[in-house]
N, C-alpha and C positions, 0 to 999 in steps of 0.2 A: 365532441363525443362524450356521452355520459360515462362517468367512471363506475366500474362494476366492482363491488367489494365482495370477494369470495367468502369472507367471514361474516357477512351480514346475516342476521337471523330473520326468519319470517316475521311479518308484522304480528300475526296471531301469537307467536311464541313470546315476542317482546311485550305484547299487551298483557298476557297472562303472567309473565315474569315480573312485571312492574307491580302486580297486585298480589301474587302468591309466592314470590321469591323462589321460583322453580329452580333456577341455577344454584342458589344458595342451599336449598334442600338437597339437590343432587350432589353437591360437593360435600355437605356435612354427613349425609346418610349413605353415600355411595362411593364416589371417586376419591374422596379424602377421608374415608372411614378406614383406618389402618388396622390390619390384622397381622399378628406375628407370623413369621415364616415357619418357625419350628412347631407346627401342629400337624396332626394326621387326619385321616378320613373321618375319625369319630367326631370331629368338630363340624361335620356336615349334617349331623343328625337333627339339628334344629331346623334346617331348611327342609329336610326330609319330612319332619313332623308337620311343618307348615303346608307342604305340598299334599301330604296325606289328608290333613284336615280339609284342604280345598276339595279334594276328591270326595270326601265324605259329605261335604255341603252339596256338591253338584249331584251326586247320586241320590242323596236324601231328597232333593227337590223333585227329581223324577219319580221317586217312590211315593212322595207326598201327593202326586197327582191322582193316584189310584187307591191309596190306603184309606180305610174307613175306621175312624176312631170310635167304634161302637162294639160293645162286648159280643153282640150277635153277628157282627159282620167282619170284625178285625181279622180273625183267623183265616177266613176264606179269601178276604181281599189280598192277604199276603201270599198264601200257599196255592191259591187257584187263579185268581184274577191276574196278579202280577207275574206269577211264575209260568202260567200256561196261556193266558188270553192276550196279554199285552206284548206287542212286538219287542223283543230284547228285554223284557221285564226281568227275566231270569238273570241277565247279565248285570243289570243295575243292582239287583238284590245281592248277587255274589260280590260285586265290587264293594257294596256298603257293608256286608257282613265281614268280608275279609279285612277291609280297611279298619273297621271298628276293633278287630282283634290285633292286627299287625301294628296299629298305632300305639298300643300299649307295649309291644315288644320294643319299638323304637324309643318310647318314653323311658323304659327301664334301662336300655343301653345308654341313653343320654344322661340319665340320673347317675348311674354307676360310673360313667366316664367322669362326671363332675366330682364324684367322691374320690375316685382314684387319683385324679390330678390336683385335688385340692382347690377346685374352682369356686368354692364357696367362702374362701378365706380372704383376709386382708382387703377390706373395702368392697368385696363382691357379695356380701351377705344378701343384698336385695335381689341379686340375680338368682340366687338359690331359693329364696323365699317366694319370689314370683313364679319360679319354675314349679315349686311344690304346690303353690296355689293352682297352677294349671293342671297338675296331676289330679288334685281333688276335683276340679271342675270337669275334667275329662272322665273321671270315675262316675260322677253324678250323671253326666251325659250318657255314658255307656249303660248305666243301670236303668235310666229312664227309657232308653231305646230298647233294652231287653224286655221290657214290659209290653211293648207294642204288638208283637205277633200274637199275643194272647193265647199262647200254648200252655201246656201243663207246667213247664219249668218257669215260664213267665209269671204265672199266677202264684205258684208256691214259693218261688224265690222272692217275689214281692211280699208275700205273707211273712216269710221268715225275716227278711231285712227290716221291714217296717216294725215288726215285733221288738226289734232292738231298742226302739224309742220308748218302750214301756219302762225302761230303766230297772228291770229286775224287781227287787223288793220295793222300789219306789212306786210301782204300780201306776205309772203314768199312762193308763189305758186311754184316757181322754185324748192325749196327744196322738196316740196311734190312730184312733178313730178320726181325729181331725185331719191327719195326713191322708188317710184313705178316703175320707168323705163318707165312710160307712163302717160297719162292724167288720166286714171282710172286703177284700178287693172286688170292686164292681165297676159300674159305669163311671161314677165320679172319680174313682182311682185312675182308670184308664184315661179319662179326659184330662186330668191334672198332669199325668206323666207325659201325655201327648203334647200338651202345651209347653212343659219344661223342655222336652226333647227337641221340638221343632222351632221354638222361638226364644224362650228365656235363656237357656243354657248356651246356645250358639252365640247369642249377643254378648253374654258375659265372657265367654271364651275368647271372642274376637278382641274385646277390650283388654283382657288379661294378656293376650299375645302381644298387643301393641305395647303394653306396659313392660312386658318381659324384654322385648327388643329395645325399649328405651333404657332399661337398666343395663343392657349390654353396651350401650354407647359410651357411657362413663360410669365406672372405670372400664378400661379396655379389656378385651378378651384375654383370658389366661392362655398359657402355652404349655406344651408337654414337658418342659424342663422346670416350670415354675420360675423362670428367669424374670428379673426386673428389667424392663425395656424402657429406654428413653424414647418414647414415641415421637416426640417433636424432632429430636435429632435424627432419628432413623427416617422419618418422613422427609426431612430436608435433604438427606443424602439420596433418597429414592428420586425425588423431584429433580435433583441435579444430575441424574443419570448414573449415580454410583450405586447401582442396584445390588451388586455383590457385597458391598460394605453395609448396606441397610439391613435391618433385622425385621422389617415389615414389608407388607404388600398391600395395595389398595383392595378394598372389598370388591369393587367393580372396576375392571372386568376380571382381574386375576383370580381372586379367591372365589368369586361367583362362578367362574368357569369350572373350578374344581368341585364346587357344590353340585353343579349341573351334571358333571361326570358321575359323581357318586349317586345322584338321583336316577341317572340312566341305568346304572347297575341295579339299584333298588327296585325300579319299576319292572325290570325283567323278572326279578324274584316275585314281585307283587302280582303281576298278571299271570305268572306261572301258577300261583296259588289260586287265583280267580278262576282259571280255566280247568285246572287239573286236580286241585286239592282243596276246593272251597268247603268241603264237608267238615273240616276241622273247626270252622267258625260257626257251625250250626249244630246245636245239641239235638240228637235224635228224639229225646223225650219231648222237645218243644214242637215236634210235628204231630203231637196229639192235642186236640182242642182243650182249653182250660176247663177243669172240672173240680169244683170246690168240694166234691164228695169223694174224690179218689186221690189219695196222697201218693206221689211217686215213692218208690222204694228208698231212694237215696237222693236227697235234695242238696244241691251244691251250686255255687255261682259260676260265672265264667272264669277261665283259667287265670286271668290277670287279678282276680280278687281272692284266689284260693289261699295265698300265703297268709293274708290277714284273717280269713275265715278259719283257717286251721289254728291260728293263735287263740281265737275265741272258743273253739270247740272242746278242748280237753278239760276245761274248768267248769265248775258250777256256775249258775247264772250270774250272780253279782261279780265274783272274781273274773269271770269270762268277759263281761262287759267292760270292766276296768282294763283288762288286758287288751281288748279290741281297741278301746279308746287310746291306750298307750301307743299301740302300733300305728294308729292314724296320725298321731301328733308328733311322735319322736323324731321323724325325719326333718320336720321344720326346725328342730332345735340343734341340728348338726353343727352349724357354724359356731354355736355358743358352747357346745360340749367338747369340741375339738380345741384343746387348750395349747396346742403346739404352735410356735411362731413360724414353723416351716411351711412354705408353699412349694411343694415338690411332689412328684409322683409317689404313689405308695411303695413302689419298689425300693425307694431310697429312705424310707421312714421306719425301718426296724419293726417294732411291735405293731405299728399301724398297718403294715403290709399283711401281717397275720390276721389282724382284726378285719380288714377289708375282705380277704378271701373267705374267712369263716362266715362273715355276714352274707356274702353272695351265695355260698354253698348252702347255708342254712335256709335262705329264702327259697332256693330251688327245691330243697327237701320239703319245706312247708307246702309249697305249691303242689308237689306230687302227692303228699299225704292228704291234702284237702280234697282231692278227687276220689280218694279211697274210702270205703266204709270205716267208721270209727270203731273198730273191733280188733281184738287180738294184738299182734305185733305192730300193726299200723297205728293203733291208738297209743302204744308206748313210744314209738318213734316220733309221732306228732307231739306228744307231751314234752319229750326231751328237746326237740327242735324249738318248741315255743319257749321253754325255759332258757335255752341257749340264746335265743333272740334277746330276751331281757338282760341276760348276763353280759352280753356283748355291749349293749348300750350303757349299762351301769359301769362297765370297765373302761369305756372310751375316755372320759375325762381324766382318769388315773393314768392310763398308759400314754396319753398325749402330753400330760403335764410333766411326765418323767422323760419325755423324748428330748434328746440332745439337739441343740441348734446346729443346723448344717452350715 
């Protein structure tokens, strides 16, 4: 009688494993990728972001089937064809619009979680830098997508943002015309941003996500206490069955199941917005067709850009552009500006705790001010909030250098 081996793997699996090292990849990236036990639900935001990006890709493909990248047809293809003539076209547009907005809420939560717990320190600088690169890429993707409906705010926001490349007194108008493909946003402009949104930026984002996950593999993920963990010893204890003594858990299936739970809660919130409050992601001004001869009363970007827009607005042209550039670059420098040796939550870091909460509140104030007309008390509050933003970053190296070692 032939002997039956219960542990024998199918021939197809063994054939692929010999050539692609499937079992090794599974072990290195999944079952023996060790995660600290002492982390909370905020560590699931990375997977939530990846899932939201996947939804944006899928919904974008469905919208792409009916969208017309033509200045004469784009507005109607979005607001009439997709919304009224295509079966469930309204649903895909709502999913895409809400996803494009909510993804930035998750990015900001993820970013400030990293700042609060010091996840950019002690060998984890590349994790932070690759994450900030993703923030810039998602911003470019969102801006290019905002142009495609070709409504009033699409046109005029595109006009204002591309004018930034003139460099103020540098008068680099030729660069602005090169980006637009014309003197004003038109067919060439729409075609270029269509290509960026549906092809180039998604490909670059996918590559950056792979790189970001790669930087997470070594060094290991930080934890909410900033504790130094002997991952090899803790992994050995876990594999020997001493799970209570181990300080780590495997990514798959233990941590992944927690990620899935958090994603389940998130998607309840997400689809609640899609079905009942989708209007927050769609500017009413953008439901008017683009008209280069009629300027909206108040031009502003989407909410996730408002804080940096408000940093630009209170100053004259050249200082404003410098301030705007400062705001775009400064977060990249965080690992090098924080001079403290402590890897610990902000709640245990004295002056840094005050710095963190002031920065968070200041960015919220800047966001609200960016939506309001720059006049009266709003203009004053915006200026004070912008100046506080600069003061906080200038103070960071000083207060962290004076921080006592824990």
